[in-house]
LUMTINU-350465 format. One record per residue: x, y, z of N, C-alpha, C, O in turn; chain; residue in three letters; residue number from 1. Coordinates in steps of 0.001 Angstrom, whole numbers. Example, Ala and Ser with C-alpha at 12.3 -4.5 7.8 and 13.67 -1.06 7.14 Angstrom:
<rs>
<r n_east="13190" n_north="-5690" n_up="7800" ca_east="12300" ca_north="-4500" ca_up="7800" c_east="13200" c_north="-3300" c_up="7800" o_east="14236" o_north="-3319" o_up="8465" chain="A" resn="ala" resi="1"/>
<r n_east="12850" n_north="-2250" n_up="7080" ca_east="13670" ca_north="-1060" ca_up="7140" c_east="12900" c_north="30" c_up="7870" o_east="13409" o_north="1138" o_up="8039" chain="A" resn="ser" resi="2"/>
</rs>
This chain:
<rs>
<r n_east="30589" n_north="-154426" n_up="-108868" ca_east="30651" ca_north="-155333" ca_up="-110082" c_east="31241" c_north="-154625" c_up="-111173" o_east="31019" o_north="-153427" o_up="-111350" chain="A" resn="unk" resi="1"/>
<r n_east="32014" n_north="-155336" n_up="-111946" ca_east="32800" ca_north="-154598" ca_up="-113138" c_east="31576" c_north="-154427" c_up="-114264" o_east="30687" o_north="-155242" o_up="-114511" chain="A" resn="unk" resi="2"/>
<r n_east="31794" n_north="-153168" n_up="-114849" ca_east="30751" ca_north="-153139" ca_up="-116075" c_east="31737" c_north="-152710" c_up="-117241" o_east="32875" o_north="-152325" o_up="-116974" chain="A" resn="unk" resi="3"/>
<r n_east="31295" n_north="-152785" n_up="-118461" ca_east="31568" ca_north="-152490" ca_up="-119626" c_east="30819" c_north="-151317" c_up="-120193" o_east="29778" o_north="-151533" o_up="-120814" chain="A" resn="unk" resi="4"/>
<r n_east="31166" n_north="-150362" n_up="-120066" ca_east="30384" ca_north="-149064" ca_up="-120565" c_east="31027" c_north="-148742" c_up="-122170" o_east="32218" o_north="-148736" o_up="-122482" chain="A" resn="unk" resi="5"/>
<r n_east="29968" n_north="-148509" n_up="-122961" ca_east="30172" ca_north="-148298" ca_up="-124465" c_east="29451" c_north="-146855" c_up="-124670" o_east="28253" o_north="-146733" o_up="-124417" chain="A" resn="unk" resi="6"/>
<r n_east="30169" n_north="-145862" n_up="-125099" ca_east="29831" ca_north="-144485" ca_up="-125387" c_east="29710" c_north="-144140" c_up="-126576" o_east="30796" o_north="-144174" o_up="-127154" chain="A" resn="unk" resi="7"/>
<r n_east="28730" n_north="-143766" n_up="-127314" ca_east="28825" ca_north="-143298" ca_up="-128671" c_east="28561" c_north="-141648" c_up="-128702" o_east="27609" o_north="-141164" o_up="-128090" chain="A" resn="unk" resi="8"/>
<r n_east="29334" n_north="-140972" n_up="-129342" ca_east="29220" ca_north="-139520" ca_up="-129348" c_east="28649" c_north="-139044" c_up="-130707" o_east="29339" o_north="-139105" o_up="-131725" chain="A" resn="unk" resi="9"/>
<r n_east="27403" n_north="-138576" n_up="-130712" ca_east="27065" ca_north="-138019" ca_up="-131817" c_east="28039" c_north="-136722" c_up="-132376" o_east="28680" o_north="-136018" o_up="-131597" chain="A" resn="unk" resi="10"/>
<r n_east="28038" n_north="-136556" n_up="-133660" ca_east="28981" ca_north="-135752" ca_up="-134214" c_east="28791" c_north="-134262" c_up="-133624" o_east="29756" o_north="-133499" o_up="-133575" chain="A" resn="unk" resi="11"/>
<r n_east="27540" n_north="-133886" n_up="-133188" ca_east="27395" ca_north="-132653" ca_up="-132545" c_east="26479" c_north="-133166" c_up="-131227" o_east="25582" o_north="-134003" o_up="-131337" chain="A" resn="unk" resi="12"/>
<r n_east="26809" n_north="-132607" n_up="-130137" ca_east="27731" ca_north="-131380" ca_up="-129904" c_east="29314" c_north="-131493" c_up="-129835" o_east="30034" o_north="-130543" o_up="-129529" chain="A" resn="unk" resi="13"/>
<r n_east="29807" n_north="-132856" n_up="-130179" ca_east="31129" ca_north="-132873" ca_up="-130205" c_east="31895" c_north="-132327" c_up="-130866" o_east="33004" o_north="-132005" o_up="-130441" chain="A" resn="unk" resi="14"/>
<r n_east="31415" n_north="-132050" n_up="-132279" ca_east="32412" ca_north="-131213" ca_up="-133140" c_east="32619" c_north="-129877" c_up="-132510" o_east="33727" o_north="-129341" o_up="-132551" chain="A" resn="unk" resi="15"/>
<r n_east="31465" n_north="-129251" n_up="-131855" ca_east="31439" ca_north="-127910" ca_up="-131346" c_east="32551" c_north="-127824" c_up="-130290" o_east="33308" o_north="-126856" o_up="-130207" chain="A" resn="unk" resi="16"/>
<r n_east="32598" n_north="-128862" n_up="-129516" ca_east="33479" ca_north="-128901" ca_up="-128309" c_east="34966" c_north="-128937" c_up="-128691" o_east="35898" o_north="-128482" o_up="-128028" chain="A" resn="unk" resi="17"/>
<r n_east="35023" n_north="-129608" n_up="-129971" ca_east="36400" ca_north="-129723" ca_up="-130590" c_east="36704" c_north="-128282" c_up="-130985" o_east="37700" o_north="-127736" o_up="-130510" chain="A" resn="unk" resi="18"/>
<r n_east="35917" n_north="-127653" n_up="-131807" ca_east="36223" ca_north="-126439" ca_up="-132165" c_east="36546" c_north="-125391" c_up="-131223" o_east="37512" o_north="-124643" o_up="-131374" chain="A" resn="unk" resi="19"/>
<r n_east="35651" n_north="-125327" n_up="-130143" ca_east="35949" ca_north="-124321" ca_up="-129129" c_east="37040" c_north="-124635" c_up="-128291" o_east="37410" o_north="-123800" o_up="-127464" chain="A" resn="unk" resi="20"/>
<r n_east="37633" n_north="-125780" n_up="-128397" ca_east="38848" ca_north="-126113" ca_up="-127631" c_east="38402" c_north="-126807" c_up="-126265" o_east="39251" o_north="-126852" o_up="-125375" chain="A" resn="unk" resi="21"/>
<r n_east="37381" n_north="-127247" n_up="-126071" ca_east="37049" ca_north="-127606" ca_up="-124514" c_east="36755" c_north="-129093" c_up="-124602" o_east="36493" o_north="-129619" o_up="-123520" chain="A" resn="unk" resi="22"/>
<r n_east="36745" n_north="-129912" n_up="-125721" ca_east="36373" ca_north="-131197" ca_up="-125765" c_east="37372" c_north="-131722" c_up="-124807" o_east="36900" o_north="-132137" o_up="-123749" chain="A" resn="unk" resi="23"/>
<r n_east="38671" n_north="-131789" n_up="-124961" ca_east="39555" ca_north="-132592" ca_up="-124148" c_east="39238" c_north="-132139" c_up="-122304" o_east="39358" o_north="-132974" o_up="-121409" chain="A" resn="unk" resi="24"/>
<r n_east="38940" n_north="-131063" n_up="-122123" ca_east="38908" ca_north="-130784" ca_up="-120840" c_east="37532" c_north="-131376" c_up="-120291" o_east="37515" o_north="-131761" o_up="-119121" chain="A" resn="unk" resi="25"/>
<r n_east="36591" n_north="-131453" n_up="-120924" ca_east="35244" ca_north="-132071" ca_up="-120555" c_east="35500" c_north="-133527" c_up="-120356" o_east="34937" o_north="-134119" o_up="-119435" chain="A" resn="unk" resi="26"/>
<r n_east="36400" n_north="-134198" n_up="-121247" ca_east="36547" ca_north="-135572" ca_up="-121266" c_east="37212" c_north="-135829" c_up="-120143" o_east="36865" o_north="-136747" o_up="-119400" chain="A" resn="unk" resi="27"/>
<r n_east="38224" n_north="-135064" n_up="-119894" ca_east="39416" ca_north="-135293" ca_up="-118684" c_east="38343" c_north="-135108" c_up="-117515" o_east="38594" o_north="-135990" o_up="-116693" chain="A" resn="unk" resi="28"/>
<r n_east="37343" n_north="-134405" n_up="-117119" ca_east="36640" ca_north="-134291" ca_up="-116072" c_east="35947" c_north="-135329" c_up="-115836" o_east="35972" o_north="-135810" o_up="-114703" chain="A" resn="unk" resi="29"/>
<r n_east="35160" n_north="-135918" n_up="-116870" ca_east="34293" ca_north="-136941" ca_up="-116811" c_east="35232" c_north="-138295" c_up="-116410" o_east="34729" o_north="-139113" o_up="-115639" chain="A" resn="unk" resi="30"/>
<r n_east="36604" n_north="-138531" n_up="-116939" ca_east="37055" ca_north="-139608" ca_up="-116748" c_east="37837" c_north="-139538" c_up="-115294" o_east="38217" o_north="-140588" o_up="-114777" chain="A" resn="unk" resi="31"/>
<r n_east="38076" n_north="-138198" n_up="-114617" ca_east="38102" ca_north="-138283" ca_up="-113252" c_east="36988" c_north="-138527" c_up="-112272" o_east="37203" o_north="-138977" o_up="-111146" chain="A" resn="unk" resi="32"/>
<r n_east="35900" n_north="-138247" n_up="-112685" ca_east="34651" ca_north="-138537" ca_up="-111960" c_east="34327" c_north="-139930" c_up="-111901" o_east="33880" o_north="-140400" o_up="-110855" chain="A" resn="unk" resi="33"/>
<r n_east="34534" n_north="-140752" n_up="-113081" ca_east="34206" ca_north="-142044" ca_up="-113094" c_east="35156" c_north="-142951" c_up="-112896" o_east="34841" o_north="-144116" o_up="-112651" chain="A" resn="unk" resi="34"/>
<r n_east="36136" n_north="-142654" n_up="-112952" ca_east="37516" ca_north="-143402" ca_up="-112643" c_east="37585" c_north="-144783" c_up="-113105" o_east="37634" o_north="-145758" o_up="-112356" chain="A" resn="unk" resi="35"/>
<r n_east="37587" n_north="-144820" n_up="-114624" ca_east="37490" ca_north="-146130" ca_up="-115039" c_east="39198" c_north="-146894" c_up="-115056" o_east="40289" o_north="-146328" o_up="-115116" chain="A" resn="unk" resi="36"/>
<r n_east="38883" n_north="-148278" n_up="-114982" ca_east="40061" ca_north="-148870" ca_up="-114869" c_east="40721" c_north="-148891" c_up="-116172" o_east="41949" o_north="-148808" o_up="-116184" chain="A" resn="unk" resi="37"/>
<r n_east="40199" n_north="-148971" n_up="-117066" ca_east="40580" ca_north="-148760" ca_up="-118632" c_east="39662" c_north="-147872" c_up="-119414" o_east="38453" o_north="-147760" o_up="-119214" chain="A" resn="unk" resi="38"/>
<r n_east="40366" n_north="-147254" n_up="-120323" ca_east="39756" ca_north="-146175" ca_up="-121287" c_east="40427" c_north="-146178" c_up="-122581" o_east="41630" o_north="-145993" o_up="-122770" chain="A" resn="unk" resi="39"/>
<r n_east="39324" n_north="-146458" n_up="-123644" ca_east="39694" ca_north="-146490" ca_up="-125064" c_east="38774" c_north="-145741" c_up="-125648" o_east="37599" o_north="-145730" o_up="-125281" chain="A" resn="unk" resi="40"/>
<r n_east="39323" n_north="-144926" n_up="-126788" ca_east="38650" ca_north="-144239" ca_up="-127782" c_east="38684" c_north="-144722" c_up="-128988" o_east="39794" o_north="-144939" o_up="-129475" chain="A" resn="unk" resi="41"/>
<r n_east="37507" n_north="-145003" n_up="-129748" ca_east="37562" ca_north="-145635" ca_up="-131254" c_east="36373" c_north="-145221" c_up="-132031" o_east="35690" o_north="-144290" o_up="-131604" chain="A" resn="unk" resi="42"/>
<r n_east="36096" n_north="-145756" n_up="-133010" ca_east="35092" ca_north="-145455" ca_up="-133934" c_east="33963" c_north="-146811" c_up="-133703" o_east="34305" o_north="-147989" o_up="-133597" chain="A" resn="unk" resi="43"/>
<r n_east="32830" n_north="-146386" n_up="-133668" ca_east="31654" ca_north="-147251" ca_up="-133716" c_east="30536" c_north="-146537" c_up="-134457" o_east="29957" o_north="-145494" o_up="-134153" chain="A" resn="unk" resi="44"/>
<r n_east="30346" n_north="-147439" n_up="-135624" ca_east="29133" ca_north="-147445" ca_up="-136508" c_east="29297" c_north="-145873" c_up="-137054" o_east="28371" o_north="-145061" o_up="-137046" chain="A" resn="unk" resi="45"/>
<r n_east="30272" n_north="-145675" n_up="-137396" ca_east="30696" ca_north="-144318" ca_up="-138119" c_east="30601" c_north="-143178" c_up="-137056" o_east="30674" o_north="-142020" o_up="-137468" chain="A" resn="unk" resi="46"/>
<r n_east="30444" n_north="-143411" n_up="-135730" ca_east="30789" ca_north="-142242" ca_up="-134941" c_east="31746" c_north="-142321" c_up="-133825" o_east="32054" o_north="-143442" o_up="-133420" chain="A" resn="unk" resi="47"/>
<r n_east="32207" n_north="-141377" n_up="-133330" ca_east="33356" ca_north="-141358" ca_up="-132216" c_east="32668" c_north="-142230" c_up="-131207" o_east="31444" o_north="-142353" o_up="-131155" chain="A" resn="unk" resi="48"/>
<r n_east="33770" n_north="-143005" n_up="-130172" ca_east="33237" ca_north="-143700" ca_up="-129300" c_east="34033" c_north="-144051" c_up="-128356" o_east="35183" o_north="-144001" o_up="-128791" chain="A" resn="unk" resi="49"/>
<r n_east="33998" n_north="-144445" n_up="-127077" ca_east="34691" ca_north="-144496" ca_up="-125955" c_east="34193" c_north="-146112" c_up="-125417" o_east="33027" o_north="-146506" o_up="-125448" chain="A" resn="unk" resi="50"/>
<r n_east="35148" n_north="-146759" n_up="-125021" ca_east="34888" ca_north="-147793" ca_up="-124235" c_east="35964" c_north="-147998" c_up="-122778" o_east="37191" o_north="-147993" o_up="-122679" chain="A" resn="unk" resi="51"/>
<r n_east="34848" n_north="-148173" n_up="-121748" ca_east="35218" ca_north="-148019" ca_up="-120623" c_east="35101" c_north="-149099" c_up="-119620" o_east="33929" o_north="-149386" o_up="-119378" chain="A" resn="unk" resi="52"/>
<r n_east="36039" n_north="-149817" n_up="-118932" ca_east="35943" ca_north="-150789" ca_up="-117617" c_east="35766" c_north="-149928" c_up="-116418" o_east="36666" o_north="-149178" o_up="-116040" chain="A" resn="unk" resi="53"/>
<r n_east="34761" n_north="-150014" n_up="-115890" ca_east="34295" ca_north="-149473" ca_up="-114517" c_east="33702" c_north="-150118" c_up="-113373" o_east="32908" o_north="-151041" o_up="-113555" chain="A" resn="unk" resi="54"/>
<r n_east="34027" n_north="-149697" n_up="-112120" ca_east="33491" ca_north="-150544" ca_up="-111151" c_east="32177" c_north="-149789" c_up="-110641" o_east="32217" o_north="-148637" o_up="-110210" chain="A" resn="unk" resi="55"/>
<r n_east="30978" n_north="-150571" n_up="-110734" ca_east="29765" ca_north="-150034" ca_up="-110324" c_east="29348" c_north="-150954" c_up="-108944" o_east="29187" o_north="-152174" o_up="-108903" chain="A" resn="unk" resi="56"/>
<r n_east="29237" n_north="-150058" n_up="-107930" ca_east="29280" ca_north="-150707" ca_up="-106542" c_east="27534" c_north="-151108" c_up="-106433" o_east="27273" o_north="-152165" o_up="-105858" chain="A" resn="unk" resi="57"/>
<r n_east="26593" n_north="-150436" n_up="-106872" ca_east="25442" ca_north="-150298" ca_up="-106826" c_east="24768" c_north="-149873" c_up="-107915" o_east="25281" o_north="-148951" o_up="-108549" chain="A" resn="unk" resi="58"/>
<r n_east="23411" n_north="-150467" n_up="-108406" ca_east="22756" ca_north="-149670" ca_up="-109475" c_east="22577" c_north="-148344" c_up="-109553" o_east="22682" o_north="-147722" o_up="-110611" chain="A" resn="unk" resi="59"/>
<r n_east="22250" n_north="-147742" n_up="-108266" ca_east="22058" ca_north="-146335" ca_up="-108128" c_east="23321" c_north="-145391" c_up="-108359" o_east="23250" o_north="-144163" o_up="-108327" chain="A" resn="unk" resi="60"/>
<r n_east="24358" n_north="-146038" n_up="-108569" ca_east="25631" ca_north="-145358" ca_up="-109088" c_east="25468" c_north="-145126" c_up="-110900" o_east="26068" o_north="-144225" o_up="-111487" chain="A" resn="unk" resi="61"/>
<r n_east="24801" n_north="-145846" n_up="-111405" ca_east="24897" ca_north="-145554" ca_up="-112797" c_east="24644" c_north="-144223" c_up="-113578" o_east="25335" o_north="-143855" o_up="-114528" chain="A" resn="unk" resi="62"/>
<r n_east="23441" n_north="-143462" n_up="-113006" ca_east="23233" ca_north="-142353" ca_up="-113469" c_east="24352" c_north="-141258" c_up="-113207" o_east="24506" o_north="-140285" o_up="-113946" chain="A" resn="unk" resi="63"/>
<r n_east="25060" n_north="-141498" n_up="-112158" ca_east="26378" ca_north="-140550" ca_up="-112002" c_east="27373" c_north="-140776" c_up="-112975" o_east="28245" o_north="-139937" o_up="-113199" chain="A" resn="unk" resi="64"/>
<r n_east="27290" n_north="-142002" n_up="-113650" ca_east="28446" ca_north="-142396" ca_up="-114589" c_east="27882" c_north="-142029" c_up="-116014" o_east="28687" o_north="-141767" o_up="-116909" chain="A" resn="unk" resi="65"/>
<r n_east="26514" n_north="-142000" n_up="-116258" ca_east="26279" ca_north="-141969" ca_up="-117557" c_east="25699" c_north="-140325" c_up="-117932" o_east="25614" o_north="-139818" o_up="-119050" chain="A" resn="unk" resi="66"/>
<r n_east="25387" n_north="-139789" n_up="-116759" ca_east="24694" ca_north="-138432" ca_up="-117015" c_east="25802" c_north="-137363" c_up="-117558" o_east="25419" o_north="-136519" o_up="-118369" chain="A" resn="unk" resi="67"/>
<r n_east="27108" n_north="-137373" n_up="-117152" ca_east="27906" ca_north="-136636" ca_up="-117721" c_east="28264" c_north="-136561" c_up="-119260" o_east="28655" o_north="-135598" o_up="-119920" chain="A" resn="unk" resi="68"/>
<r n_east="27998" n_north="-137954" n_up="-119654" ca_east="28071" ca_north="-138155" ca_up="-121168" c_east="26471" c_north="-137582" c_up="-121959" o_east="26283" o_north="-136845" o_up="-122927" chain="A" resn="unk" resi="69"/>
<r n_east="25794" n_north="-138094" n_up="-121307" ca_east="24533" ca_north="-137507" ca_up="-121805" c_east="24240" c_north="-135947" c_up="-121810" o_east="23560" o_north="-135498" o_up="-122733" chain="A" resn="unk" resi="70"/>
<r n_east="24676" n_north="-135180" n_up="-120914" ca_east="24560" ca_north="-133828" ca_up="-120699" c_east="25447" c_north="-133030" c_up="-121526" o_east="25122" o_north="-132054" o_up="-122201" chain="A" resn="unk" resi="71"/>
<r n_east="26786" n_north="-133626" n_up="-121384" ca_east="28122" ca_north="-132836" ca_up="-122291" c_east="27879" c_north="-133307" c_up="-123968" o_east="28193" o_north="-132544" o_up="-124882" chain="A" resn="unk" resi="72"/>
<r n_east="27363" n_north="-134476" n_up="-124175" ca_east="27748" ca_north="-134913" ca_up="-125266" c_east="26516" c_north="-135512" c_up="-126015" o_east="26649" o_north="-135939" o_up="-127162" chain="A" resn="unk" resi="73"/>
<r n_east="25368" n_north="-135541" n_up="-125390" ca_east="24079" ca_north="-136032" ca_up="-125894" c_east="24502" c_north="-137478" c_up="-126328" o_east="24044" o_north="-137939" o_up="-127374" chain="A" resn="unk" resi="74"/>
<r n_east="25217" n_north="-138081" n_up="-125683" ca_east="25775" ca_north="-139625" ca_up="-126001" c_east="24765" c_north="-140750" c_up="-125804" o_east="23798" o_north="-140611" o_up="-125056" chain="A" resn="unk" resi="75"/>
<r n_east="25008" n_north="-141872" n_up="-126493" ca_east="24420" ca_north="-143038" ca_up="-126173" c_east="25321" c_north="-143884" c_up="-125194" o_east="26528" o_north="-143933" o_up="-125434" chain="A" resn="unk" resi="76"/>
<r n_east="24783" n_north="-144580" n_up="-124059" ca_east="25428" ca_north="-145068" ca_up="-123227" c_east="25072" c_north="-146664" c_up="-123162" o_east="23874" o_north="-146936" o_up="-123234" chain="A" resn="unk" resi="77"/>
<r n_east="25835" n_north="-147553" n_up="-123055" ca_east="25352" ca_north="-148772" ca_up="-123030" c_east="26270" c_north="-149626" c_up="-121879" o_east="27499" o_north="-149652" o_up="-121950" chain="A" resn="unk" resi="78"/>
<r n_east="25563" n_north="-150271" n_up="-120887" ca_east="26349" ca_north="-150890" ca_up="-119484" c_east="26076" c_north="-152385" c_up="-119795" o_east="25025" o_north="-152940" o_up="-120114" chain="A" resn="unk" resi="79"/>
<r n_east="27355" n_north="-152886" n_up="-119605" ca_east="27326" ca_north="-154623" ca_up="-119730" c_east="27979" c_north="-155149" c_up="-118381" o_east="28995" o_north="-154589" o_up="-117966" chain="A" resn="unk" resi="80"/>
<r n_east="27492" n_north="-156072" n_up="-117779" ca_east="28114" ca_north="-156739" ca_up="-116646" c_east="29419" c_north="-157618" c_up="-117240" o_east="29310" o_north="-158290" o_up="-118266" chain="A" resn="unk" resi="81"/>
<r n_east="30535" n_north="-157539" n_up="-116548" ca_east="31655" ca_north="-158115" ca_up="-117067" c_east="31824" c_north="-159310" c_up="-115792" o_east="31427" o_north="-159119" o_up="-114642" chain="A" resn="unk" resi="82"/>
<r n_east="32440" n_north="-160457" n_up="-116230" ca_east="32833" ca_north="-161483" ca_up="-115320" c_east="34284" c_north="-161894" c_up="-115598" o_east="34439" o_north="-162079" o_up="-116806" chain="A" resn="unk" resi="83"/>
<r n_east="35214" n_north="-162065" n_up="-115001" ca_east="36446" ca_north="-162819" ca_up="-115043" c_east="36221" c_north="-164063" c_up="-115036" o_east="35159" o_north="-164542" o_up="-114640" chain="A" resn="unk" resi="84"/>
<r n_east="37317" n_north="-164821" n_up="-115531" ca_east="37401" ca_north="-166306" ca_up="-115624" c_east="36942" c_north="-167020" c_up="-114450" o_east="36330" o_north="-168085" o_up="-114537" chain="A" resn="unk" resi="85"/>
<r n_east="37242" n_north="-166421" n_up="-113294" ca_east="37089" ca_north="-166863" ca_up="-111812" c_east="35477" c_north="-166711" c_up="-111542" o_east="34807" o_north="-167606" o_up="-111027" chain="A" resn="unk" resi="86"/>
<r n_east="34960" n_north="-165456" n_up="-111962" ca_east="33553" ca_north="-165277" ca_up="-111755" c_east="32572" c_north="-166293" c_up="-112476" o_east="31503" o_north="-166658" o_up="-111986" chain="A" resn="unk" resi="87"/>
<r n_east="33069" n_north="-166703" n_up="-113698" ca_east="32476" ca_north="-167571" ca_up="-114596" c_east="32519" c_north="-168923" c_up="-114026" o_east="31520" o_north="-169627" o_up="-114175" chain="A" resn="unk" resi="88"/>
<r n_east="33721" n_north="-169470" n_up="-113280" ca_east="33954" ca_north="-170601" ca_up="-112688" c_east="32918" c_north="-170828" c_up="-111444" o_east="32597" o_north="-171955" o_up="-111067" chain="A" resn="unk" resi="89"/>
<r n_east="32474" n_north="-169723" n_up="-110903" ca_east="31848" ca_north="-169624" ca_up="-109776" c_east="30066" c_north="-169783" c_up="-109977" o_east="29229" o_north="-170053" o_up="-109116" chain="A" resn="unk" resi="90"/>
<r n_east="29869" n_north="-169488" n_up="-111529" ca_east="28397" ca_north="-169224" ca_up="-111792" c_east="27692" c_north="-170642" c_up="-111556" o_east="26476" o_north="-170586" o_up="-111375" chain="A" resn="unk" resi="91"/>
<r n_east="28180" n_north="-171668" n_up="-111538" ca_east="27471" ca_north="-172846" ca_up="-111387" c_east="26769" c_north="-173310" c_up="-112751" o_east="25561" o_north="-173542" o_up="-112808" chain="A" resn="unk" resi="92"/>
<r n_east="27686" n_north="-173431" n_up="-113909" ca_east="27174" ca_north="-173731" ca_up="-115096" c_east="26894" c_north="-174994" c_up="-115110" o_east="25829" o_north="-175270" o_up="-115662" chain="A" resn="unk" resi="93"/>
<r n_east="27613" n_north="-176020" n_up="-114603" ca_east="26972" ca_north="-177478" ca_up="-114557" c_east="25805" c_north="-177681" c_up="-113861" o_east="25007" o_north="-178508" o_up="-114301" chain="A" resn="unk" resi="94"/>
<r n_east="25543" n_north="-177029" n_up="-112777" ca_east="24294" ca_north="-177394" ca_up="-112419" c_east="22979" c_north="-176546" c_up="-113103" o_east="21809" o_north="-176899" o_up="-112959" chain="A" resn="unk" resi="95"/>
<r n_east="23362" n_north="-175523" n_up="-113767" ca_east="22290" ca_north="-174662" ca_up="-114404" c_east="22160" c_north="-175924" c_up="-115641" o_east="21033" o_north="-176292" o_up="-115971" chain="A" resn="unk" resi="96"/>
<r n_east="23118" n_north="-176404" n_up="-116141" ca_east="23028" ca_north="-177441" ca_up="-117414" c_east="21929" c_north="-178456" c_up="-117068" o_east="20952" o_north="-178711" o_up="-117772" chain="A" resn="unk" resi="97"/>
<r n_east="22257" n_north="-179040" n_up="-115786" ca_east="21333" ca_north="-180161" ca_up="-115330" c_east="19945" c_north="-179750" c_up="-115217" o_east="18971" o_north="-180390" o_up="-115614" chain="A" resn="unk" resi="98"/>
<r n_east="19948" n_north="-178575" n_up="-114614" ca_east="18546" ca_north="-178032" ca_up="-114024" c_east="17740" c_north="-177561" c_up="-115307" o_east="16562" o_north="-177893" o_up="-115434" chain="A" resn="unk" resi="99"/>
<r n_east="18318" n_north="-176864" n_up="-116160" ca_east="17769" ca_north="-176458" ca_up="-117655" c_east="17903" c_north="-177205" c_up="-118862" o_east="17063" o_north="-177012" o_up="-119741" chain="A" resn="unk" resi="100"/>
<r n_east="18838" n_north="-178039" n_up="-119051" ca_east="19152" ca_north="-178599" ca_up="-120249" c_east="18327" c_north="-180102" c_up="-120385" o_east="18462" o_north="-180792" o_up="-121396" chain="A" resn="unk" resi="101"/>
</rs>
């Protein structure tokens, strides 16, 4: 299933990794391991952040995706399930509306 992974990087240890010249290498290793379909870096709530679209085959895969960010950056990770328009069409919204509306 497709997931949106949002990562917030605290200033430390990110700044220390930038100063010692290893930040890019660490990020490259993580991206190679998690193989995102898309990866973007931005600012979020005043901190550095990354937004990644990833394929998660089963829930037990989540630690392998999150731990590199936790261990290297002390980052906060949030996972959200993504649906394509076709997924949403298969969700049965009309039947759910009749059942619960």
